[in-house]
N, C-alpha and C positions, 0 to 999 in steps of 0.2 A: 588354559582354552582363550577366557575374555580377555584378559593380563596382553598375551600374547597379540591376540588380534587388535585390541587395543592402541598396541604401542605401534606395531606392524601402518594400522591404516593411518594414524593420525601423523605420525612421520612424512609417510608416503604422499599425503594428501596435501601437507602444508609442504611440501620441498617442492614439490612439484608446481606449486603455487606462487613460492619464490622466485622458478624460474619463469613467470608468466605463462605457465601452460594454460590453457584456460578450462572454467571450471567444471565444465562437462568432462571432461576428457581426464582430467585428476581424477575424481571422484571415481569414474571407469576405472582406470589404469590401479588403484590406490584398493580399491572393491577388488579388481579379480590376484590381485599379486593378496592378500590377506585370505581369500577363497584359495587359490592352491598350496597355500600353506595345510591346508585340514584334506582337500581331496586332491583326486589326481586333476595333473594341466589341461585334459584334455575333457573331463569333465567340466570342470571349473569354466570354463571357455566356454562352451556347452551352454552350461546353469546360465553366465553372465548373456550369454544374443539372446539368450530365452526371456529372460526377465526383461532386457533393455526394449523387447517390442510386446510382450504384452501391459507393462507399465503403460504403456501409450495407448492401450487398447482399449479405450474407455468412452464409453458415450458422455458422459459429463464432462471431459477432456474438450470435445468438440466445441465446447461453448468457450476458451480460449483461443484459439486464433478468433472468432465471431466478437469477441469483443475487441482483441487489437485492434482488428479492422475498423469496427464501428467508435474508437478512440481516435484513429487517426482521419475518418473520416469527420469526425467532429471538430477534432484538434485544428483541421485546416477548413474547415465551414466558418471560420468568422464570429464565431460566437461568443468569444471573451468578452468581445465591446460591448456586444449588447448584455450578459450577466453583468458584466461593469456599471453599464448605467445605472442596472437594476437594481444593484447594490445601494449605490450611492443615493438614487432616489428614496429608498427605506430609510440608508442613514443620515441621509439631510444635513445638519449643522450639529448634529453631537461633537463633542469634542474628538480630536483625532479620527474625524469619519472618512478619509480619504485613505488610513491606514485599514479600519476596519473593511475598509471598501474591498482593499485588498485580499483578505482575511475572505471574506464572504465571497470576492469572486473564487480564490483558491478552493474555498473549500464543493464550490458550485461546479467547476472549471475541473477539477481534481477528481469529483464522483464520476463525471459524465467521460473524459477521457482516461480517467484507472489509472495515470501515470502524476508523480509528484514531481517530476523533473518537467513535463510538459505542462503542468500548471504557473511551476515559478518563472520559467521562460514567458509564456504567455499572460500573463494576468503580471507578473513583474513587470515585463517589458515594457505595459501600459501604464501600469500604476506610478512606479519610482520615478519614472520625470516630473510623472501630473504631481506629486509628490512634493518634490525636489520646485518646482514653479511654486509651489504653495509655501514655501519656507523651510520643510520638515527637514529632520537631520539626515543626511544620505545611508549614514549607513545601521541607522534605526529603522528606515523604510528597509532595507537588506533585509533587516534582522527581521520584521515582520513577514515577509513576504517568503525569508527562507521556514522560519517559524511554522508557517499555516499551510505550506505547498504541500505536507505529505495526510494532509487531513483528509482527502480524496481517495484514500486508501483504503479507512474506511466505512464510507458512507456509501452504499452502494451504487450503480454496478459497482463491482471492484475485480479482478482475476485473481489477486488473492484470495479471498473464501474460499476458490472453487478449486487452487492448488491447495489449502492446506486438506480440504474436504478430499482429495485424493490420496495426498498423505498420510490423513488419521484410519483412511480406512472404510470412508461413506461416510462423514459426520453430516447432518444436512446442509446443503447447499443456502436453502430457501431460510432456515432457522441463523445461519451466519451473516446472511447478507442482514436480516434484521437484528441480529446483536448489533452490528457494526453503526449505529444510527446513534444511538446516545453517545457511544466513547467520543463517537466522531465529533459531533454536536458538540459535549462538552470541551473536546482539545481546542476548537474553536472559540468558542464561550469565553474560556479562561484565557487565551489570548486579546480578543477584545478588549476583558476586563484591565489588562498591562496596558493596551495602546488606549482605554480611555483614561488611568490616573497618569499616563506620560503626556499624552493630549492636551489634558483639564492645566496638569503642570506648565505646560511652555505656549500654552495658548493655541494649538493646533484648533482651530475651528473654519470654516471654510463660510465666507464671503461669495454669497450664490444671488443671482435676480430670483422672484420670483417665478413660480413654476406657474404654467399653467395647464388646465385640465386636457388639453390637446396634448402637450408636451407628456404630461403624466400615461397617459392612456396607448400614445405609442412605446412608448419606454418597456409599459410593463407588456403590451400585444408583441413587440419583439423578441421580450427572451421567454416567454410562456412556450413558444414551439420547442426549443431547447431545453427547458425543465419538463416540458411535459415526457421527455423521453424514459426521466427517472420515476414518473407516474406509470406508465405505461407495463416498463419493466417489472418491476414491485408487485402494482396493482395484477397482473395479469399472472404472477407468480401466485402471489395468495390468493386471489382466486380462485386458481387450476386451472386458466384456461393451458397454460403452458407451462413447463418445466423449465429451469435455469439455463438448459443446455438452447429449449427452443426461443428462450428469451434471447439469448444472445443474437439467434438469426433474426429476431423482429428488432434488436437494436441494429443492426445494420440495415434492414430496410429504409429503415425510419431516418437513419441516419443519412442514407442516400438519396433519400427524398427531400428531405429537409437543407443539406447543403447544394444539392444541383438544381434543385425545381424551385424552393422556397427563397431560401436566403442569394443561390444561385453564384456563390462565393468558391464551386469548385467545377470546375470546366470537365467535359469528356474528356480529354483529352490530357487531363492529371490524373485520370484513374489507373494506367499502368503502373505508374513511381507507386501509385501507394498500393495496388495491390503487391508490387514486388516487395517493397517496407514491411506488408503485413506479411505476407511469406516469409522473408527475414526472420523477424521476430518470430515468430511460430517456430520456425525450425531452434534457434537457439534454445525456447524455453522447451519444449518437446525433447530436445535431446536434454536437456538437466532431468526433465521430468523422469527421462526412460534409465538415463545413470545413477539416480538415483533409487529407482529402482531397486538395481542390482543392490547398491548400497543398502537396499533396506532387507534385502534375503542375506546381506553376510551379516548385520546386524539381529538379527532375529536367529541366523544358523549357530552364531557364536553367541547368542546370550548375551549381548555387550547391553542392551538397555534394562535388562535385567538385574545386572551387575551393576550398572551404574546410578541407577533406584534404588540398590540397596546401598550404597555407597555414602548417594544423598540422605536415605532417612536414616543410616549413622552415624552423621555429622552431626543430626540435630532430631530430636523428634516434634521437633516446632516448626509446624506448617507456616509459619510467618518466617522465619529466618531459612529454610529452605528455596519460597517463591520468593525471595531478595534474591537469594544467588541467582535461582532459575533466571530473573527479570536481568539482573546485571550480566549474566551471561551471553542473552539476548540483545542486550543494549550492545556489549562488545564487538557481536556477530554483526549487527545489523551495519555496523560502521563499514564495513569494509569486504560485505558477500552482498548481493542482490539480494530480494524478497524473496523469489521464486526459488533458489538453489538453498537457501537457507531453512526456508517453512520447510521443503522436502528434508532435509538433515536431520533437522533439530527437532523435529516433530514425533519422527518414532525414538525418538531418546529419550524424550522428557513428557512425552504421554503420559507413559507408563507411570512415570512419578507423579504426576498432578492426578492423577486418577487415584494412587494409593491415599492422597490426602485427602479426595473427596471433592475435588472440581469436579465441573460438567467441561468435558469436550468441546462444546461451543462458549464456555466462558474461555476458556483457554487460548484458542483458538481468538478471538478477539485481543486478550492480551499478548500471542505472543505476536500478530500483526501489528499492533501499535510498540510494541519493541523494536522490532525492525525497522519501521517505519519512524521511530526516533531519530535511529542508526543513521539513513540516511541526511539529516540534519548534526551529526552528534563528528568533530574531528577528532580522528587528524584524515579522515578520506571518504566522508558521508560528503555522497555523489550528489544531492540537493542542494546540499552547503555550498558545495563550488560551483554548479551551476547559477546559485542565486546569488554570489560573489562576481559569478564572471558576468551574469545581467545587470547588476549595476556600477561594473567598472570600480570593484575594489577586490581588495587582498582579508582572506580567510580572517586576518588581525585584525583589520578595522571593524570585521562585525561583532568578535566575540563576547568586546565587555557587554555589547546591549543585545547580544542572544540570550544574556545567562539569565534576565527574570523570564525568558520565555520558558527559558527549560527548567525552571522552578514549579513555572506552573501545569508545563506537559505533563511531569514527573511526579505534581499533583495528582494530576487525571490518570494516568496511568495507576499512579497506588490503589485510587480509590475503585477501576476496573477490575484491578487485579485480589483484592481485598472483601471488595463488597458486591456476589453478584447479580445484584438487582441491575447494574448499572447496565450487565450486558444479555440478562436472561428476560428481562422482563418485558420487551416487545415482543421475542417467540413464544412467551409464554401466552400474552395474552391473545395473541396471532394465532394461538390451537397448535405452534409447530413443535410443540418438543413432546 
């Protein structure tokens, strides 16, 4: 039964993807055909329709549209330049400081906007020309921007962990959000080490005039309101004032007030388009979530996750080997599949495996999001890779060589998160979330 289900499910799913059928419809069709193999067509259709609806009937998932709206408000709210100024102020005349500013800007802006693509576009669009003016190698600048753009997928607030929570059956969202901090900062820090060494070798040092106290204070003051969003959300969740879902609503209100009334970078007439974009993106994500609920039922009904778990554990009894296999699989998946469908499809498959190995679901959630984030900057079809190259007006082949050192340190960060639980479990534990 498991073998038949796996063959039909995989063949139909990838065949439909090859014909450019949207991911959600590919999932539903493949799941329905597989289900009909073992049930009557009427009952199979009834179950599929029921799971499609109940899959998105969740209070936790209400956070998704709110975080999407908050991210769009902040992305359109002119905060990129303010965050860049703050990062430049802190990094000063350190070798490679402009490229480090790109990394810091991507980490801050990516966490607020919740999108690696948005970070690569907003921060890279400002920093790449500035770096070129200061003598930086153009391909190197593009590589820095691309390598650090996905960091915001790990640093809260991020919708990725909310989706993982839904796919895993209710792992604590608050614990996942706190668990992402150290891996995200580790990713950014290791990329900064590469930049520092490269900048020192090539003499990339910014020559600037002495900063007055007035300029310093103004730079900090301009950036504080944007960064305070993270403080409100994380502080509110940890203190128990509101749930992650309620935090997403607070984020929308704060982003609206900040962008419209404080920075005044969004006009009231711009809101209909922002709301339309939010509705469109929400519909896409929710349809994928609903479709993945149908798939989850099919996987559970056919016993496919247990069969895969048994097969993987049969390959080796060494947890290191199995975790490396899972990592490689997720890295490959991340290159051609978006974060949300990948989380929803592969979480129910691999979660039973890592549980058998003794890995906590929270650590696995961070490992999974990190893998899929790396996939977005990996050839041949990583989405952030292509956007970053487009922003820099370069071809992928022009940037790949400069990306290799960053890939090396990012993989080191991934291995540390995979095999040392403290990197993802320490903060949730001291915050009392485990």
